[in-house]
N, C-alpha and C positions, 0 to 999 in steps of 0.2 A: 784597324788603325792604318794599315798600308793603303786601304782603299780611300780613307780620308786624306792621306798625304797625296795620293795620286790625283784625287779630285781637286785639292788645293793647287797643285802644280798645273793641272789643266786649266783651272780658273785663271792663274797667272798668265799662262800662254795666250788664252783667249782674250784677256784684258789687253795684253801687249799688241796682239794682232789687230783688235778692233780700234785701239787708240793710235796705232801706227808708231808706237814709241819703242818697239823692240825689233831687232834684226836677228835672223837665224844665224847661229854659229854652231855647227856640228849638230848635236842633239839637244842643244839648249838655246835660250833666247837671251840676247843682250840688249841693254838700253841703247836707244839712239834717238836723235832729234827728228822731228817731222821732216819727211823727204821733200816737201814742196819748196821750202825756203832755206832750210839749214843743211849743211853738208853732213854726210853720213860719217859717224865715228864708230868704229868697231873696236870693242874692248875685249881683249883676250882673257878668258876666265882663268883665274888662279885661285887655288885653295888657300884658306887661312893657315898661317904657319905660327907656331908658338915661338916667341922671341925672348921670353923670360919665364921661368917657373920656380916656384918655391912651395914649401909645405906649411900649412897652418890649419888651425881649428876655425871653422866657419860658423858665424852667428848671423841672425837676422833679428831686427827689432820686432817686438810683439805688436801685431797690427791692432790689437784691442787696447792695450794700455799705452803704447808708444813710449814705454819706459824700460821694460825688462828685455833682456836678450834671450832669444830662443836658439839653442844649438841646432844646426841643420846637419851636422856630421857627428858621428859617434867618436871618431878619432881624427887625427890630422890627415888632410887630403891635399892633393896637388892643386895649387892655384896658379894659373898661367895667364900671361898677356899674349893675345893673338893679334896679328896684323893682317887685314884684308887689303891686299894691294889693288884689288879691283875697285872697291869703293873707297879706298884710302881711309879705313876706319880701324880704330884700336878697340879691342874688347878684353874684358876680364872674364875668364870662364873657369869653372871648377866643377868637376863631376865626382859624385859619390857613387861608385859603381856605374850604373847606367843613368842615374838621375842627375840632371843639371841643377845644382844648387846655387850657382852664380852664373848669370848671363847679363853682364852689364857693359854697355857701350860707353866709352870714355868721351866726354864732351868738355869743351873749354871752360864751362862754368862749374865743373865738379871740383871738390876739394877733399883731399885725404888728410884726416886729422889724427894725430897721435894722442890718445887719451891716457896712455901709461907707457911704461918702458917696453912692454911686449904686446900692446894692443893698439889697433888703429881701426878707423871706420871712415866710410864715405856714404853719401846719400845719392840714390839713383831715382830721379824724378820720373823717368819712363816706367820703371818697375814699381814705383810708388812704395819704396822700402829703403831701409838703411842697412848696409852690410857691415859686419864686424869681423876682424881677423885676429886670432890670437897666435903669436909666433913663439918659437922656442927660445929665442934670444933677441936682444935689442938690435944686434947687427942685422938679422934678417928683416926686422921691421923697418930699419933705416933704408936698407937696400930696396925693399918693396916701395917705400914712400918716394925714394929718388926716382925709381922707374915710373911711378905714377905721375910725378911732376914732369918727367921727360916726355912721356907719351901724351900727357895733357897738352903740353906746349906744341908737340908735333901735330896733334889734332887741331889746335888753333891755327897753326900755319897752313895745314891742309885745307881748312875751311876758308881761310883768306885766299889761298890760291884758287880754290874752286869758285869763289865769288869773282875773282879777277878773270878767270877763264870765261865765266858767264858773261861778264861785261865785254870781253874781247870777242866772244862769239856773237853777241848782239850786233856789233859794228859790221862784220862781214855779211851778216844776214841782211842788214839794210842795203848793203851794196848789191847783193844778189837780187833783192826784191825789185830793183829798178830795171832789170833786163840788161841792156847794153851799157848802162851808166856805170862807170868805173870808180866814181868818187861819191861821197855823201852829198845828196842834193838838198838844196834849200830853195825857198821861193825866189830868192835873189838870183841864185845860179841858174834857175830854170827860166824865169821871166827876164833876167838881166837887170842891170842897174839902169838908171836914167841915161847915162852916157852911152851904155851899150845899146839900149833901145833906139837911141838917136843915131847910131853909127850907120845903119843902112841909108838913112836920108842924107847924111853927109856925103856918103859915097856916091849916092845918086846925083847929088848936086855938084860934086867935085869933078866927076867924069865929064859931064857936058861942059863944065867950065874949062877943063884942061884940054879936051879934044878940039874945040874950035881953033885953038892956036896952032894945032898940028894938022888935023884932017878936015875940019869944018864940016861936021855931020849935019844933016838936015834936021829941022825942028820936029818933023813927024817921027823920025827914028828915035829922038830923045823922049818923046811922049810915050812911045811903045815901051821903051826901057823903064820908064817911070811906073807904068801900069804893071810891068812884070815884077818890079821890086815891091810894089804895094801888095800884089798877090802873094809873093813869097813871105812878106812880113805878116800878113793875115794867117798864112799857113803855120808859120813859126809860133805866132801867138796861140793858135788853136792847139798845136802840139805841146806848147808849154803848159797850157791849162790842163790838158789831159795828163801830162806827166806829174803836175802838181797834185791832181786828184789821186793818181796812182800812188804817189809817194805818201800822201796822208793815209790812204787806205792800207798800204803796206806797213806803215808805222803802227797803225792801230792793230793790224794783224800780228806784228812782231810782239807787241805788248801782250796780246791775247795768247799767243803761242808760248811766251815766257811763263805766263800764269799756268797754262795747261802743262807745260814741261815740268814746272815745280810740283804741280799736283800729281803728275805721272811719276815723278821721282819719289815723292812721299809715299804714293800707293805701292810702287815697286819695292821700296825699302820696307814698308810694312809687310808686304807679301813675302819678301825674302826672310824677314825676321820670323814670320809665321811658318814658313817652310822649315827654317832652322829649328824652331820649337817643335814642329811636328816630327822632324827627323829625330830629335832627342826623345820625344814621346814615343816614336816608333821603336827606337832601340830600348826604351824603357818598357814598352809593351812586350818585347821579346822576353825581357827579364821577368815581367809580371806573368807571362804565359808559363815560363819555367817554374816560377814560384807557385803558380796555380796548380801545375802538374804535381809538384812536390806536396802541396797542400791536399790535393785529391788523394795521393798515395797515403799521406798521413791520416786523412779522414777514413780511408778504407781500413788502415791498420787499427785506428781507434774504434771503428765499427766492429771489426772482428774481436778486438779486446773487450768491447762493450758486450758483445754477444756472449763471450766466454764468462764475463762477469755476471751477466744475467743468468746463465746456466748455473754458475756457482751460487748465485743468490737463491735460485730455485732449490738447489740441493741443500743449501743451508736452511731454507724454509722447511723443507722436508725433515731435516734433522731436528729443527726446532719443534716441529709437530711431534716427532718421535720422543724428543726430550720432554715435551709437555705430558705425553702419555706416560712416560716413565716417571715423571714427577708425580702424576696422579696416582700411579701404582705405588710409588714410594710413600706418598701421603697416606694412602689406604693401609699399606703395610705398617707405617708408623703408628697409625691409629690402632690397628689391631695389636701391634706390639705393646702400645700403652695399655690397652685393655688386658692383654696377657700379663703384663707386669703388675697391673692392679690385682688381677686374679691371683697371680703368683704371690703377691704380698698377703692377700687374704689367706691363701693356702699356707703361706709361711706362718701367719699368725695362728691359724688352726693347728698347724704342725707343732708350733711352739707350745700351744695350749695342751695338745695331746701329749707332747713330751713331758710337760710339767705334770699332767695327770698320771702319765705312765710312771714317771719317777716317784710320784706320791704313792701310787699303787705298789710299786716295787718296795718302797720304804715300809709301807704297811704290811706287805707280804713278808718282808724280812723280819719285821717286829713280831708278826704272827708266828713265823717259823721259830724265832728265838723263844717266844712264849711257849710254843708247842714243845720245843726241845726241853725247855725247863720243866714243863709239865711231864714230859716223858721221863725225864730224870727222876722227878719226884715220884712218878708212878712206878718206875723201876725200883726205887728205894722202898716204896710201900709194898710192892710185890715181893721184893726180897725179904722184907720184914715179915710179910704174911707167910712166905715160904718157911722162914725160920720158925714162925709161930706154929705152923702146921706140923713142921718136923718135931717141934717140942711137944706139941699136943699128941702127935703120934707116939713119941717116945713115952709120954706119960701114960698114954693109954696102954702101951705094951707093958709098962712097968706095973701098972695097976692091975 
């Protein structure tokens, strides 16, 4: 961006040197009129100075719809009137950081319109846009509008004075174009009127008429004087014709030089505006470079974070694989558990059946024991009876 700015300045200097419309002043070049016919005017460069400042929210009309307002600043910024004493120009400039969001030159045909109690707008034909300002109070809006009207009137007066200076400058230029002629020349003043052209002949005739009464000059001497005056008259007529041609040529050159001067002024103004824009862009480029450096650092941080996230994703993928294996094992164990539970139920059924059978067997054994006990008791009774019967029989036998 700096190289572009330098190239644009070199282009401006080269244009001024080739056209002869700039004069060196220090390390810069100032506008001047062509040195052949116009006097040199050296303008001391002065910087633009702010003459009034306020704060407002800046808007621009939407270039697509031409109806909606588009905010160009996120918050209230400083809006200033600047005066360039070199070019006698008033401008409205506002910066948002290093970005120029308003760069509007005030012209006499501009109008500032209050659309509400705290909002005003104006159209800039050079920028091909409409600017809008939102103020914090009606007082600030009125103050800004009054200043706009004041500087608009000052711009109009400056333009009229500039036109008057151009007209006054053209008159001395015509004077200097004629060489030694000190007053504006006309064909009548160069060639003379009829009375003036007849003057030499009157003088020629009056001297011979006056002299004979005093000195009585010879006729031959009078003839010589007449030829001398005729030669002088012819010389004067030739000089008058040459001066007339030179005057017409210089007049045509003055008109051509005026046109060239106007073209050079427009070109220099355009280049000056371009240089100002490039200076703003250059300062903006520094901010962009800083912002780019910050973005690069942010990108590096994001890349490192992304790398960590990718490592974490790989770890999570590994954990997911392990979880899937564990899930498979869990499913297998669940299936085995279900099989074991089914087998357990079968075993429980068999155990219940066996318990029932065992209980039935125990009941049968208990009944058998009871029956056996009863039988033993009966048998004991029978044995006791048999024993008594034996004893009785033995006694009988002994008795018999």
